[in-house]
TIVO-2410 file (N, C-alpha, C; in nm, 3 decimals):
# residues 60
REC num residu      c1      c2      c3 atome chaine
REC   1      M   9.407   9.731  11.868     N      A
REC   1      M   9.350   9.648  11.763    CA      A
REC   1      M   9.365   9.717  11.628     C      A
REC   2      Q   9.410   9.644  11.531     N      A
REC   2      Q   9.433   9.698  11.397    CA      A
REC   2      Q   9.300   9.715  11.324     C      A
REC   3      S   9.287   9.829  11.255     N      A
REC   3      S   9.165   9.850  11.176    CA      A
REC   3      S   9.170   9.765  11.049     C      A
REC   4      M   9.053   9.743  10.991     N      A
REC   4      M   9.043   9.660  10.870    CA      A
REC   4      M   9.078   9.742  10.747     C      A
REC   5      I   9.147   9.679  10.657     N      A
REC   5      I   9.182   9.745  10.532    CA      A
REC   5      I   9.059   9.750  10.441     C      A
REC   6      I   9.046   9.857  10.365     N      A
REC   6      I   8.935   9.871  10.272    CA      A
REC   6      I   8.970   9.797  10.143     C      A
REC   7      V   8.887   9.700  10.109     N      A
REC   7      V   8.910   9.619   9.989    CA      A
REC   7      V   8.800   9.652   9.889     C      A
REC   8      P   8.838   9.710   9.774     N      A
REC   8      P   8.735   9.740   9.674    CA      A
REC   8      P   8.677   9.613   9.614     C      A
REC   9      E   8.551   9.621   9.577     N      A
REC   9      E   8.485   9.507   9.514    CA      A
REC   9      E   8.543   9.484   9.375     C      A
REC  10      R   8.568   9.359   9.342     N      A
REC  10      R   8.618   9.327   9.208    CA      A
REC  10      R   8.507   9.351   9.107     C      A
REC  11      D   8.545   9.408   8.994     N      A
REC  11      D   8.448   9.431   8.887    CA      A
REC  11      D   8.472   9.330   8.775     C      A
REC  12      H   8.400   9.344   8.665     N      A
REC  12      H   8.415   9.246   8.557    CA      A
REC  12      H   8.546   9.259   8.481     C      A
REC  13      F   8.625   9.366   8.509     N      A
REC  13      F   8.757   9.381   8.448    CA      A
REC  13      F   8.867   9.318   8.533     C      A
REC  14      S   8.837   9.294   8.661     N      A
REC  14      S   8.941   9.251   8.754    CA      A
REC  14      S   8.908   9.118   8.819     C      A
REC  15      G   9.003   9.029   8.815     N      A
REC  15      G   8.989   8.902   8.884    CA      A
REC  15      G   9.079   8.894   9.005     C      A
REC  16      S   9.148   9.005   9.035     N      A
REC  16      S   9.244   9.003   9.144    CA      A
REC  16      S   9.259   9.142   9.204     C      A
REC  17      W   9.334   9.146   9.315     N      A
REC  17      W   9.369   9.273   9.379    CA      A
REC  17      W   9.521   9.287   9.378     C      A
REC  18      I   9.567   9.412   9.370     N      A
REC  18      I   9.709   9.444   9.379    CA      A
REC  18      I   9.729   9.517   9.510     C      A
REC  19      V   9.826   9.473   9.589     N      A
REC  19      V   9.859   9.537   9.716    CA      A
REC  19      V   9.993   9.606   9.699     C      A
REC  20      T   9.997   9.736   9.734     N      A
REC  20      T  10.119   9.814   9.724    CA      A
REC  20      T  10.152   9.879   9.859     C      A
REC  21      R  10.280   9.915   9.875     N      A
REC  21      R  10.322   9.987   9.995    CA      A
REC  21      R  10.290  10.135   9.979     C      A
REC  22      K  10.235  10.195  10.083     N      A
REC  22      K  10.202  10.337  10.078    CA      A
REC  22      K  10.327  10.424  10.076     C      A
REC  23      T  10.435  10.378  10.136     N      A
REC  23      T  10.557  10.459  10.146    CA      A
REC  23      T  10.624  10.484  10.012     C      A
REC  24      D  10.634  10.380   9.930     N      A
REC  24      D  10.708  10.397   9.804    CA      A
REC  24      D  10.633  10.347   9.681     C      A
REC  25      G  10.513  10.292   9.700     N      A
REC  25      G  10.434  10.245   9.587    CA      A
REC  25      G  10.477  10.111   9.530     C      A
REC  26      S  10.574  10.047   9.594     N      A
REC  26      S  10.620   9.918   9.541    CA      A
REC  26      S  10.512   9.812   9.559     C      A
REC  27      V  10.507   9.722   9.464     N      A
REC  27      V  10.405   9.617   9.464    CA      A
REC  27      V  10.447   9.504   9.558     C      A
REC  28      I  10.358   9.468   9.648     N      A
REC  28      I  10.381   9.354   9.736    CA      A
REC  28      I  10.339   9.226   9.664     C      A
REC  29      G  10.225   9.233   9.593     N      A
REC  29      G  10.182   9.116   9.519    CA      A
REC  29      G  10.043   9.129   9.463     C      A
REC  30      E  10.007   9.029   9.385     N      A
REC  30      E   9.874   9.019   9.327    CA      A
REC  30      E   9.804   8.903   9.399     C      A
REC  31      F   9.681   8.928   9.444     N      A
REC  31      F   9.611   8.830   9.525    CA      A
REC  31      F   9.473   8.802   9.468     C      A
REC  32      Y   9.430   8.677   9.483     N      A
REC  32      Y   9.302   8.634   9.428    CA      A
REC  32      Y   9.202   8.597   9.537     C      A
REC  33      D   9.250   8.584   9.660     N      A
REC  33      D   9.166   8.541   9.771    CA      A
REC  33      D   9.143   8.659   9.867     C      A
REC  34      L   9.018   8.695   9.888     N      A
REC  34      L   8.983   8.807   9.974    CA      A
REC  34      L   9.038   8.791  10.114     C      A
REC  35      K   9.038   8.671  10.167     N      A
REC  35      K   9.087   8.647  10.303    CA      A
REC  35      K   9.234   8.686  10.317     C      A
REC  36      N   9.313   8.664  10.214     N      A
REC  36      N   9.454   8.703  10.219    CA      A
REC  36      N   9.470   8.855  10.213     C      A
REC  37      V   9.391   8.920  10.132     N      A
REC  37      V   9.400   9.066  10.115    CA      A
REC  37      V   9.359   9.137  10.244     C      A
REC  38      E   9.261   9.085  10.313     N      A
REC  38      E   9.212   9.148  10.436    CA      A
REC  38      E   9.313   9.145  10.550     C      A
REC  39      K   9.419   9.068  10.539     N      A
REC  39      K   9.520   9.057  10.643    CA      A
REC  39      K   9.621   9.172  10.643     C      A
REC  40      F   9.625   9.252  10.536     N      A
REC  40      F   9.723   9.360  10.527    CA      A
REC  40      F   9.687   9.477  10.617     C      A
REC  41      N   9.789   9.546  10.663     N      A
REC  41      N   9.774   9.662  10.751    CA      A
REC  41      N   9.734   9.784  10.669     C      A
REC  42      P   9.619   9.845  10.700     N      A
REC  42      P   9.573   9.961  10.622    CA      A
REC  42      P   9.659  10.086  10.643     C      A
REC  43      D   9.740  10.087  10.748     N      A
REC  43      D   9.828  10.201  10.772    CA      A
REC  43      D   9.949  10.200  10.680     C      A
REC  44      T   9.984  10.082  10.629     N      A
REC  44      T  10.104  10.071  10.547    CA      A
REC  44      T  10.080  10.024  10.404     C      A
REC  45      C   9.959   9.973  10.376     N      A
REC  45      C   9.932   9.914  10.245    CA      A
REC  45      C   9.808   9.972  10.180     C      A
REC  46      Q   9.808   9.968  10.048     N      A
REC  46      Q   9.693  10.011   9.969    CA      A
REC  46      Q   9.648   9.893   9.885     C      A
REC  47      V   9.516   9.873   9.877     N      A
REC  47      V   9.460   9.765   9.796    CA      A
REC  47      V   9.378   9.825   9.683     C      A
REC  48      E   9.404   9.778   9.562     N      A
REC  48      E   9.328   9.820   9.444    CA      A
REC  48      E   9.292   9.697   9.363     C      A
REC  49      T   9.184   9.705   9.288     N      A
REC  49      T   9.159   9.597   9.193    CA      A
REC  49      T   9.269   9.605   9.086     C      A
REC  50      A   9.288   9.499   9.015     N      A
REC  50      A   9.389   9.500   8.909    CA      A
REC  50      A   9.359   9.611   8.808     C      A
REC  51      Y   9.233   9.631   8.777     N      A
REC  51      Y   9.194   9.737   8.683    CA      A
REC  51      Y   9.227   9.875   8.738     C      A
REC  52      Q   9.195   9.900   8.865     N      A
REC  52      Q   9.226  10.030   8.926    CA      A
REC  52      Q   9.376  10.055   8.925     C      A
REC  53      Y   9.452   9.953   8.959     N      A
REC  53      Y   9.598   9.966   8.964    CA      A
REC  53      Y   9.654   9.999   8.826     C      A
REC  54      L   9.612   9.924   8.725     N      A
REC  54      L   9.664   9.946   8.590    CA      A
REC  54      L   9.625  10.083   8.535     C      A
REC  55      C   9.503  10.126   8.563     N      A
REC  55      C   9.460  10.261   8.520    CA      A
REC  55      C   9.546  10.368   8.586     C      A
REC  56      R   9.572  10.353   8.716     N      A
REC  56      R   9.653  10.452   8.788    CA      A
REC  56      R   9.796  10.456   8.733     C      A
REC  57      I   9.854  10.341   8.710     N      A
REC  57      I   9.992  10.335   8.659    CA      A
REC  57      I   9.999  10.391   8.517     C      A
REC  58      N   9.903  10.359   8.434     N      A
REC  58      N   9.903  10.407   8.296    CA      A
REC  58      N   9.883  10.558   8.287     C      A
REC  59      N   9.818  10.618   8.386     N      A
REC  59      N   9.799  10.763   8.387    CA      A
REC  59      N   9.925  10.840   8.427     C      A
REC  60      K  10.022  10.771   8.488     N      A
REC  60      K  10.145  10.839   8.533    CA      A
REC  60      K  10.238  10.867   8.420     C      A
***
């Protein structure tokens, strides 16, 4: 049985989540529905709020 992916709570800066591949950091997509985000495999994907994602990318 696959474990559940950890989905951060959206804050007032974020209306969506960004899902990326753990292997290379490429973006899979931007999602607005929690039910869709929860379907991703936590072993291969990372979920961040849009704000978290943009802060991380801007720091690089």
